[in-house]
C-alpha positions as CSV (number, residue, x, y, z in Angstrom):
1,M,-1.2,-8.2,-23.1
2,S,0.9,-5.7,-21.1
3,F,-1.8,-5.5,-18.4
4,A,-1.9,-9.3,-18.0
5,F,1.9,-9.4,-17.8
6,G,1.8,-6.7,-15.1
7,V,-0.8,-8.6,-13.1
8,V,1.2,-11.8,-13.2
9,L,4.5,-10.0,-12.5
10,F,3.1,-8.2,-9.4
11,A,1.4,-11.4,-8.2
12,L,4.8,-13.0,-8.5
13,G,6.3,-10.1,-6.5
14,I,3.7,-10.7,-3.8
15,G,4.6,-14.4,-3.7
16,V,8.3,-13.6,-3.4
17,T,7.5,-11.1,-0.6
18,I,5.5,-13.7,1.3
19,A,8.1,-16.4,0.7
20,L,10.9,-14.2,2.0
21,H,8.9,-13.1,5.1
22,E,8.4,-16.7,6.1
23,A,12.0,-17.5,5.2
24,G,13.0,-14.9,7.7
25,H,11.1,-16.8,10.4
26,M,12.6,-20.1,9.3
27,V,16.2,-18.9,9.1
28,A,16.0,-17.1,12.4
29,A,14.4,-20.1,14.1
30,R,17.2,-22.5,12.9
31,A,19.8,-19.9,14.0
32,C,18.3,-19.9,17.4
33,G,18.3,-23.7,17.7
34,M,14.6,-24.3,17.0
35,R,13.1,-27.1,14.8
36,V,11.2,-25.9,11.7
37,R,8.7,-28.6,10.7
38,R,7.0,-27.0,7.7
39,Y,7.6,-24.0,5.4
40,F,4.6,-23.4,3.1
41,I,3.4,-20.7,0.7
42,G,-0.4,-20.5,0.7
43,F,-3.2,-22.1,2.7
44,G,-5.6,-25.0,2.3
45,P,-4.9,-28.3,0.5
46,T,-1.3,-29.1,-0.4
47,V,-0.5,-28.8,-4.2
48,W,3.1,-29.8,-4.0
49,S,5.7,-30.5,-1.4
50,F,9.0,-32.2,-0.6
51,T,10.9,-32.9,2.6
52,R,14.5,-32.1,3.3
53,G,16.0,-32.8,6.7
54,H,13.4,-32.1,9.3
55,T,11.4,-29.7,7.2
56,E,8.6,-30.1,4.7
57,Y,8.6,-27.4,2.0
58,G,5.6,-26.8,-0.3
59,L,2.8,-24.8,-2.0
60,K,-0.8,-24.8,-1.0
61,A,-3.9,-24.1,-3.1
62,I,-4.9,-20.7,-1.7
63,P,-2.1,-18.2,-2.5
64,L,-3.2,-15.6,0.1
65,G,-0.3,-16.0,2.6
66,G,2.1,-18.5,4.0
67,F,3.3,-20.0,7.3
68,C,6.4,-21.4,9.0
69,D,5.6,-24.2,11.5
70,I,8.1,-24.2,14.4
71,A,8.0,-27.0,16.9
72,G,6.7,-26.0,20.3
73,M,5.7,-22.5,19.2
74,T,3.1,-22.6,22.1
75,V,2.7,-24.9,25.1
76,N,-0.5,-26.2,23.5
77,D,1.3,-27.6,20.4
78,P,2.0,-31.4,20.4
79,W,5.6,-32.4,20.0
80,T,7.7,-35.6,19.9
81,E,10.4,-36.6,22.3
82,E,13.0,-36.1,19.6
83,E,11.9,-32.5,19.2
84,E,12.1,-31.7,22.9
85,P,15.5,-30.0,22.8
86,H,14.5,-27.8,19.9
87,L,11.1,-26.4,21.2
88,M,10.5,-22.7,20.8
89,I,8.9,-22.4,24.2
90,H,12.1,-23.6,25.9
91,K,14.3,-21.0,24.3
92,P,15.2,-17.6,25.9
93,A,12.6,-14.9,25.5
94,W,14.9,-12.7,23.3
95,R,15.3,-15.5,20.8
96,R,11.6,-16.1,20.6
97,V,10.9,-12.4,20.0
98,F,13.7,-12.3,17.5
99,V,12.2,-15.2,15.5
100,M,8.7,-13.5,15.5
101,M,10.2,-10.2,14.3
102,A,12.5,-11.8,11.7
103,G,9.8,-11.9,9.0
104,I,9.0,-8.2,9.7
105,L,12.6,-7.3,9.5
106,V,12.9,-9.0,6.1
107,N,9.9,-7.0,4.7
108,I,11.5,-3.8,5.9
109,V,14.9,-4.6,4.4
110,L,13.3,-5.7,1.2
111,G,11.3,-2.5,0.9
112,V,14.4,-0.4,1.6
113,L,16.3,-2.3,-1.1
114,I,13.6,-1.8,-3.7
115,I,13.5,1.9,-2.9
116,F,17.2,2.2,-3.2
117,G,17.1,0.4,-6.6
118,V,14.4,2.8,-7.8
119,A,16.4,5.8,-6.6
120,V,19.4,4.7,-8.6
121,S,17.5,3.6,-11.7
122,F,14.7,6.2,-11.9
123,G,15.0,8.7,-9.1
124,L,12.4,9.1,-6.4
125,P,9.3,11.3,-6.1
126,S,10.2,14.4,-4.0
127,T,9.2,14.2,-0.4
128,A,9.4,18.0,-0.1
129,P,6.1,19.9,-0.4
130,P,5.6,21.6,-3.7
131,K,7.5,24.9,-3.9
132,A,4.2,26.7,-4.6
133,E,0.6,25.9,-5.5
134,A,1.0,28.3,-8.3
135,V,0.4,27.6,-12.0
136,D,3.7,26.7,-13.7
137,L,2.4,26.4,-17.3
138,V,-0.8,27.0,-19.2
139,C,-1.4,25.0,-22.3
140,T,-3.8,22.9,-24.4
141,P,-5.6,20.6,-22.1
142,D,-6.3,17.7,-24.4
143,V,-6.2,16.2,-27.8
144,V,-9.5,14.5,-28.0
145,E,-8.9,10.9,-29.2
146,E,-11.3,8.0,-29.0
147,G,-10.1,5.5,-26.5
148,A,-7.1,7.5,-25.3
149,T,-5.5,5.9,-22.2
150,T,-2.9,8.5,-21.3
151,A,-3.0,12.2,-20.7
152,P,-1.5,14.1,-23.7
153,S,1.4,16.5,-23.6
154,C,0.6,20.0,-22.4
155,T,1.4,22.4,-25.2
156,G,-0.1,25.4,-26.9
157,E,-2.9,27.7,-25.8
158,G,-5.7,26.1,-23.8
159,S,-8.9,27.0,-22.1
160,A,-7.2,28.1,-18.9
161,E,-5.1,30.7,-20.8
162,A,-8.2,31.8,-22.7
163,S,-9.9,32.3,-19.4
164,G,-7.2,34.6,-18.2
165,V,-5.2,32.2,-16.0
166,Q,-1.6,33.2,-15.9
167,V,1.7,31.6,-14.8
168,G,2.1,32.3,-11.1
169,D,-1.6,32.3,-10.3
170,T,-2.8,30.3,-7.2
171,F,-6.3,28.9,-7.3
172,L,-8.4,29.9,-4.3
173,S,-11.9,28.6,-5.4
174,I,-13.5,27.0,-8.4
175,D,-17.3,27.2,-8.8
176,G,-17.6,28.3,-5.2
177,E,-15.6,25.3,-3.8
178,R,-12.5,26.2,-1.8
179,I,-9.2,25.1,-3.3
180,D,-6.3,24.1,-0.9
181,G,-3.8,22.7,-3.4
182,F,-3.4,21.5,-7.0
183,P,-5.0,18.1,-6.2
184,D,-8.2,20.0,-5.4
185,V,-7.9,21.8,-8.8
186,I,-7.6,18.6,-10.7
187,A,-10.5,16.9,-8.8
188,A,-12.8,19.9,-9.1
189,V,-12.1,20.4,-12.9
190,Q,-12.5,16.7,-13.7
191,E,-15.8,16.5,-11.8
192,L,-17.1,19.6,-13.5
193,G,-16.4,18.0,-16.9
194,R,-17.9,14.7,-15.8
195,T,-21.1,16.5,-14.7
196,A,-21.3,18.5,-17.9
197,G,-20.9,15.4,-20.0
198,Q,-23.8,13.8,-18.1
199,D,-25.9,16.9,-18.8
200,G,-25.3,16.5,-22.5
201,V,-22.4,18.8,-23.2
202,A,-20.4,17.4,-26.1
203,R,-16.7,16.5,-26.0
204,G,-14.6,19.5,-27.0
205,D,-17.1,22.0,-25.7
206,T,-16.6,24.1,-22.6
207,V,-18.6,25.0,-19.5
208,T,-17.8,28.3,-17.7
209,V,-17.6,28.5,-13.9
210,P,-16.7,31.4,-11.5
211,T,-13.1,31.1,-10.3
212,T,-10.9,33.1,-8.0
213,V,-7.1,33.1,-8.1
214,D,-4.4,34.9,-6.1
215,R,-2.2,36.9,-8.4
216,D,0.7,38.6,-6.7
217,G,-1.2,38.9,-3.4
218,E,-4.4,40.2,-5.0
219,R,-7.7,38.2,-5.5
220,V,-8.7,38.1,-9.1
221,D,-12.1,36.7,-10.3
222,L,-12.2,34.8,-13.6
223,D,-14.7,33.0,-15.7
224,L,-12.9,29.7,-16.0
225,Q,-13.7,27.7,-19.2
226,V,-13.6,24.0,-18.4
227,Q,-13.2,21.8,-21.5
228,V,-15.1,18.5,-21.7
229,V,-12.7,15.8,-22.8
230,E,-12.4,12.0,-22.8
231,R,-9.6,10.2,-21.1
232,A,-9.3,6.5,-20.6
233,G,-12.9,6.1,-21.9
234,E,-14.3,8.5,-19.3
235,T,-15.7,12.0,-19.8
236,V,-14.0,14.5,-17.5
237,G,-13.0,18.1,-17.4
238,A,-9.6,19.7,-18.3
239,I,-8.3,23.3,-18.4
240,G,-4.7,22.8,-19.3
241,V,-2.5,23.8,-16.4
242,Q,0.6,22.4,-14.7
243,F,1.8,23.2,-11.2
244,D,5.2,24.2,-10.1
245,G,6.7,21.4,-8.0
246,S,4.0,18.8,-8.6
247,G,5.3,15.4,-9.6
248,Q,8.9,16.4,-9.1
249,I,11.4,13.5,-9.4
250,D,14.7,13.8,-7.5
251,D,17.7,12.1,-9.2
252,Y,20.4,10.2,-7.2
253,T,23.8,8.6,-7.6
254,P,24.4,5.4,-5.8
255,L,26.0,7.4,-3.0
256,T,23.4,10.1,-2.6
257,A,20.7,7.4,-3.0
258,I,21.5,6.3,0.6
259,G,20.2,9.5,2.1
260,G,17.4,9.8,-0.5
261,T,16.3,6.2,0.3
262,A,16.3,6.9,4.1
263,D,14.2,10.1,3.6
264,F,11.7,8.4,1.3
265,T,11.5,5.3,3.5
266,W,10.7,7.5,6.6
267,N,7.9,9.3,4.8
268,L,6.5,6.1,3.3
269,G,6.7,4.5,6.7
270,K,4.7,7.3,8.3
271,Q,2.1,7.1,5.6
272,T,1.8,3.3,6.1
273,V,1.2,3.7,9.8
274,E,-1.4,6.4,9.2
275,A,-3.1,4.1,6.6
276,L,-3.2,1.2,9.0
277,I,-4.7,3.5,11.7
278,D,-7.4,4.7,9.2
279,L,-8.1,1.1,8.0
280,P,-11.3,0.5,10.1
281,Q,-13.0,3.7,8.8
282,R,-12.2,2.6,5.2
283,Y,-14.1,-0.7,5.5
284,W,-17.7,0.6,4.9
285,P,-16.7,2.5,1.6
286,V,-15.3,-0.8,0.4
287,V,-18.6,-2.5,1.1
288,E,-20.5,0.2,-0.7
289,S,-18.2,-0.2,-3.7
290,I,-19.3,-3.8,-4.0
291,F,-22.8,-2.5,-4.7
292,G,-21.8,0.1,-7.3
293,A,-20.4,3.0,-5.4
294,E,-17.2,4.6,-6.7
295,R,-14.1,2.9,-5.4
296,Q,-12.1,5.5,-3.5
297,A,-8.5,6.3,-4.4
298,D,-7.3,5.5,-0.8
299,S,-9.3,2.2,-0.7
300,P,-7.5,-0.8,0.9
301,V,-6.8,-3.6,-1.6
302,S,-6.1,-7.3,-1.3
303,V,-3.4,-9.2,-3.2
304,V,-5.9,-9.4,-6.0
305,G,-6.4,-5.6,-6.1
306,A,-2.7,-4.9,-5.7
307,S,-2.0,-7.2,-8.7
308,H,-4.6,-5.5,-10.7
309,A,-3.0,-2.1,-9.9
310,G,0.4,-3.5,-10.9
311,G,-1.1,-4.5,-14.2
312,Q,-2.4,-1.0,-14.8
313,L,1.0,0.5,-14.0
314,V,2.8,-1.8,-16.4
315,E,0.2,-1.0,-19.1
316,Q,1.0,2.7,-18.6
317,N,4.8,1.9,-18.5
318,Q,5.0,3.3,-15.0
319,W,7.7,1.0,-13.8
320,M,8.9,3.3,-11.0
321,A,5.4,3.4,-9.5
322,F,5.1,-0.4,-10.0
323,L,8.3,-1.0,-7.9
324,L,7.3,1.6,-5.3
325,L,3.9,-0.1,-4.9
326,L,5.7,-3.4,-4.2
327,A,7.9,-1.6,-1.6
328,N,4.8,-0.1,-0.1
329,L,3.3,-3.6,0.2
330,N,6.4,-4.8,2.1
331,F,6.1,-1.9,4.6
332,F,2.4,-2.4,5.0
333,L,3.0,-6.2,5.8
334,A,5.7,-5.2,8.3
335,V,3.5,-2.7,10.1
336,F,0.4,-4.8,9.9
337,N,2.3,-7.8,11.5
338,L,3.4,-5.6,14.3
339,V,-0.2,-5.3,15.6
340,P,-0.1,-6.8,19.0
341,L,-2.9,-9.3,18.5
342,P,-2.6,-13.1,17.8
343,P,-2.4,-14.7,15.3
344,L,-0.1,-11.9,14.0
345,D,3.6,-11.9,14.7
346,G,3.2,-8.9,17.0
347,G,0.7,-10.8,19.1
348,H,3.0,-13.7,19.6
349,A,5.9,-11.4,20.5
350,V,3.7,-9.5,23.0
351,I,2.8,-12.8,24.8
352,V,6.5,-13.6,25.1
353,I,7.2,-10.1,26.6
354,Y,4.2,-10.6,28.9
355,E,5.7,-13.9,30.2
356,K,9.0,-12.2,30.8
357,L,7.5,-9.3,32.8
358,R,5.2,-11.6,34.7
359,D,8.1,-13.8,35.8
360,R,10.1,-10.8,36.9
361,L,7.2,-9.7,39.1
362,R,6.8,-13.3,40.4
363,R,10.5,-13.4,41.4
364,L,10.1,-10.1,43.3
365,R,7.3,-11.9,45.3
366,G,9.5,-15.0,45.8
367,L,7.6,-17.2,43.4
368,E,8.7,-19.5,40.7
369,P,8.4,-18.5,37.0
370,G,4.9,-19.1,35.6
371,G,5.9,-20.9,32.5
372,P,4.7,-20.4,28.9
373,V,1.2,-18.9,28.5
374,D,-1.6,-21.3,27.9
375,Y,-2.9,-20.3,24.5
376,V,-6.3,-21.8,25.3
377,K,-6.8,-18.8,27.6
378,V,-6.1,-16.3,24.8
379,M,-8.1,-18.2,22.1
380,P,-11.1,-16.0,22.4
381,V,-9.0,-13.0,21.5
382,T,-7.4,-15.0,18.7
383,Y,-10.7,-16.1,17.3
384,V,-12.1,-12.5,17.4
385,A,-9.0,-11.1,15.7
386,T,-8.9,-13.9,13.1
387,G,-12.6,-13.4,12.4
388,I,-12.2,-9.7,11.9
389,L,-9.2,-10.2,9.6
390,L,-11.0,-12.9,7.6
391,V,-14.2,-10.8,7.1
392,F,-12.2,-7.7,6.2
393,G,-10.0,-9.6,3.8
394,L,-12.8,-11.4,2.0
395,T,-14.7,-8.1,1.7
396,V,-11.8,-6.4,0.0
397,I,-11.2,-9.4,-2.3
398,V,-14.8,-9.3,-3.5
399,A,-14.5,-5.5,-4.0
400,D,-11.3,-6.1,-6.0
401,V,-13.1,-8.5,-8.3
402,V,-16.4,-6.7,-8.9
403,N,-15.1,-3.1,-8.7
404,P,-11.3,-2.9,-8.8
405,L,-9.4,0.3,-8.0
406,Q,-8.7,2.2,-11.2
407,L,-5.4,4.2,-11.0
408,F,-6.0,5.8,-14.4
409,P,-9.6,6.9,-14.6
């Protein structure tokens, strides 16, 4: 029940995000003297609508986006004589760019407000690198329980301690594989347990692998005992260690949360830009996941997959992560819409900027302004960009349905 509640709640959050993005365009357009004809959430057939003033508001059947129809957004749009004074193409360039950027600004502000609320309510994950990759605690790795969905507390003597691992040790290699940080330790150990389970090793038993650690500047070779356990219905390996600085949460007051929010937002923004740049190379693994390959942790997700992830977080009572995922979604939408290709907001803004620069050059040559760009001439670019976005989006949606991303394997 909590999972379904989380899915619905996150889907509602996405809907509010889209609605506010489009509302940003609408409010900015009206403030700049433009006529807003329609404000809709969704695409396809109209489910419900009403008209107030000059604007029709409503919902459409496919909840995968929204739009704000502004009169005279391009020179190719039809308009009435009554709309003539309010056409977007007749407004100054700075107003047109502001209207196109307004939705993006709303997403950024909304993301920042969510992060600030999380900082005050829960604290924020530390953006500083871990103080060390050294072991902070050795303990019992698992209490084996059928159907367990959460990792147990780390107490008592575990297989790592029995193997000779000590507090302060830094892992250098496990089973011949180089270790660069604690995420590598977790991944290597879990995979060893998974493989052992496939080879018939019973839960609760251990497998021994050669391991090298750094202890006070000296290399120490150990025979690491990896215990085969079950977590969330999956057989994995565990050794019972925690790392100094990993998962650290910084606490804030409403005053100190201002700086903490700025720092966290900056780091999250950089990660979002990097994720967008890497998006093309993540496409094929998504295709492979549709046909049974493992869904990668950094796989892109659609609104379907994001809602599924939200459900998992609520099921695990991870409300801080739930809200930060929603903030991340807002930043991704903002950065994605900045891409300078039509039909995205950034593409429309670039065309306006092109018109301005072109007209300046024409004036230097003693020529009249060239007027608004004929969108028919840029339609091939628009069709290609729209086609790519459509194929990518549909592929991710299919993957989210047949092989959704699992946050808690």
